[in-house]
N, C-alpha and C positions, 0 to 999 in steps of 0.2 A: 820620955822622948825617944829613947832607944826602941821601945816597942812600936812606936808609930813609924820609925824608920824601917824596922823589920817588916811591918805590914805592907809597905809598898814594894818590898822585895827588890833591894837596890840593884842586883845584877840585871833583872828583867826591866826595871825602870830605866836604867842607863841604856840597855840594849835598844829600846825603842827609839831613843834619840841618836845614839851612835851609829846604828845600822842605817837609819835614814840619812844621816850626814854622809856616811861612807858611800852609799848608792848615789846620792846627789852629786857628790864630788866625782865619782867614777863616771857619771853621766855628763859631767861638765856643766851642771846646773847650779852648783853651790855658789853663793855670793849675791844672789838676787833676793828681793823681798818675797817673791813667789816661793823660792826655796826655803826661806825662813818659815813661811806659813805651812808648807808641807811638813817641815820638821816638827812644828808645834801640833799640827793635826795628827800626825802619826805617833809622835812621842807621847803626848798626853792621852790620846785614844788608847794606846797600849797600856799606859799607867792606870787609866780608869778601869779597864777590863781586868787588869791584874788584881786590883783590889776587889772587884766584883767576884773574881774567881775565889779569892780568900773567903769572902762572905758565903758563897755557895758551897764551899768545901768544909764548912765548920763541922758537920757530922763526921766526915771521914777523919778530919784532923784531930777530933777528940779521941779517936782510937789510935791513929798513927803518930800524931805529933801534938799531944795535948799542951806542950809548952809554947806553941805559937801564940801570937798576940791575941787573936780572937777567941779560940777555944779556952785559953787560960784566963780570959777576962781582963787582961791588961789593957786592951783597947775595946771600948764598947762598940757594939755593932752599929749603933747610931752614928758614932764618929766615923767609922769606916765608910758608911753610906754617904756621909757628907763629903769625905775626901774623894770618893769615887765620882760623886756628882760634880764636884768642883773641877776635877781633871777633865771630865766629859765636856763640861761647858766650854773650857778653854779649847779643847779639841774641836768641838762643833763650831764655835765662832770662827776659828781659823779656817775650817772647811768652808763655811759660808763666804768668807772673804776670798778664799781660793776660787770659788765658783764665778767670781767676777773675771778671772782669767780664762776659765774654761768650765762650762757647766758639767763636764764629765767628772771633774774632781768631786763634785757634790754627789753625783750618782754612784760613783765607785766607792766613795767614803761611806755613804749610807748603807751600801751592800756590806761593807766591812763591819759596820756597827751591827747589822743584823746577823752576820755569821758569828760574831763574838757573842752576841746574846744567845744564839742557837747553841753554842758550846757550853756557856756558863749557866744559863737559866733554865733551859728546857729539860734538863735532867738526863739526857742521853749522851753518854760518853763513849758510845760504841761506833758504829759505822757513820751514822749521821753526825755525831759529835766530833769525831776526828776529821770528817770532811769539812765541817765548819771551821775547825781549828786551822787546817791546812789552807783553806780559803782566806782566813783572816790574815795569816802571815803572807800569803801570796798578794793580797790586796795592799797590805802595808808596803811590801816591797815594790809593787807596781806603781803606787803613788810616789814612792821615793825615787823612782826613775823619771818622774815627771810625765807618767803615762806614755813612755816612749819605748819600753822594752818588757818582754814577757819571760825571757830566758832565765835570768837569775831569780826573779820572784817565784817562778814555777819550781825551780830546783830547791829553793829555800823552804817553800811550803811543804814539799815532800820530805825534806830532811827534818822539819819541825814535827811532822806527824810521826816519823820514825822514832824520834826522841821521846815524844809524848807517850807512845805505846810502850816503849821500854819502861818508862816511869809507871805506867798503869800495871805492867806485869809485876812490879815491885809492890804496888799497892793493892794487889788482887784480893787479899783476905779482908782488908778494911772496906773495900768497895762492896764486896759480897755482903758483909755484915750490915752495911747501911743501905743496901738495896739499890746501889748505883750500878747500872749496867755499863760495862766497859768492853772494849774490843777483845781483850784476852779471855773474857768469860765465854765468848762465842765459839772459839776453837782452841785447840791445844796451844798453850802460850809459847812453847818453844818453836813449833812450826810457824806460828803467827809472827813471832819476833824475827825469825830468819827471813820470812817472806817480806815483811815490812822493811827489813834492812836492805834486802836486794832492791825492792822497788824504790825506796826513798833515798838511800845512801848512794847506790850505784847510779841512779838518775842524776843525783847531785854531781857525781864525778864525771858523768858523761857530758852534762851540759856546761860544766865549768872546768877550765883547765887550771889545775891546782899545782903549785910548785913550792915545796918547802913551806907549807903553811900550817898554822895551828888548826885549821879546819880538818886536816887529815888526822890529827891526834884526837879530835872530838869524835870523828867517825869511828876510830879504833875503839874508843871507850864505849860507844853505843853497841858495837859488835860484841865486845867482851861482856857487856851487861846481860847478854842472852845466857851465857854460861856461868856467870859469877854474880847472880842477882843481889845477894846479900852482902858479899864481900866488898863490892865497889859501888854500893848504893849512893854514897855521898858524892863520889866522883861523877857518876852518871847524872845525878840531879843538879849538882852545882858546878862540877868541873867542866862538863860539856858546855854549859851556858857561859862560863867564864872564858873558855877557849874560843867560843864563837864570838864573844864580845871582843876579845883581843884580835881575832881574825878580821872583824870589821874595822877596828882601829888601824890595823896594818893596811887594809884595803883603802881606807880613806887617805892614808899617808902615802899610798902608791907603791907599797911593798907586797911581795909574795903572792898575791892573788891576781891571776890574769884571766879576765873574762873573755869569752868568745865575742861578746858584743862590744 
């Protein structure tokens, strides 16, 4: 059972629901049936593609993390596919129901599915792949505002790309050995990391007024990962996600994070 729990990656699983709830609350939409459908569509969509990501990354994980549920054989790939499909069906049915409120939900949601597939399935984790990743997080955020605001979704999409490339820098050797093209292979990883940090993280700070928030700590960890790749790998991979999760909880509760919108 524990292997199946690890497969869905609890921090990312929870993030899809808590981030959606926080943005819905901040937008004043939480409490309606429409907001519940948005939560289900975004949360289970994120959960589905998280598991798909685990399936698509088996080759790299056999080198980098052979103890994980799929490369270790503790969870059969067929079971993982069934879990991902079940999550996707719940998300898609919620999206269809949402389209009764506004057909734009269906259009935006389908684009979100396509960008997630673009990152996970097509094999490109460089420019195209990271663009797809950023768009996926942007669309999830946009839907969670009830299609009413672009500011936070844009900033969060950029921050997500910055974090993802930091992780790719740490996975550079495993990705090379398995033939997966990632952003850090295209240019010097240090220059790349600093550039992405400036574009992603500073954009986040410019678009969002942050006061005494754990988001700031997450940003610092991303920056440190440029210079201390191996020493704080666990903090970058898991600590940043946990801090962002806590940040959304505080946002939903009305503390610490003040948005311009």
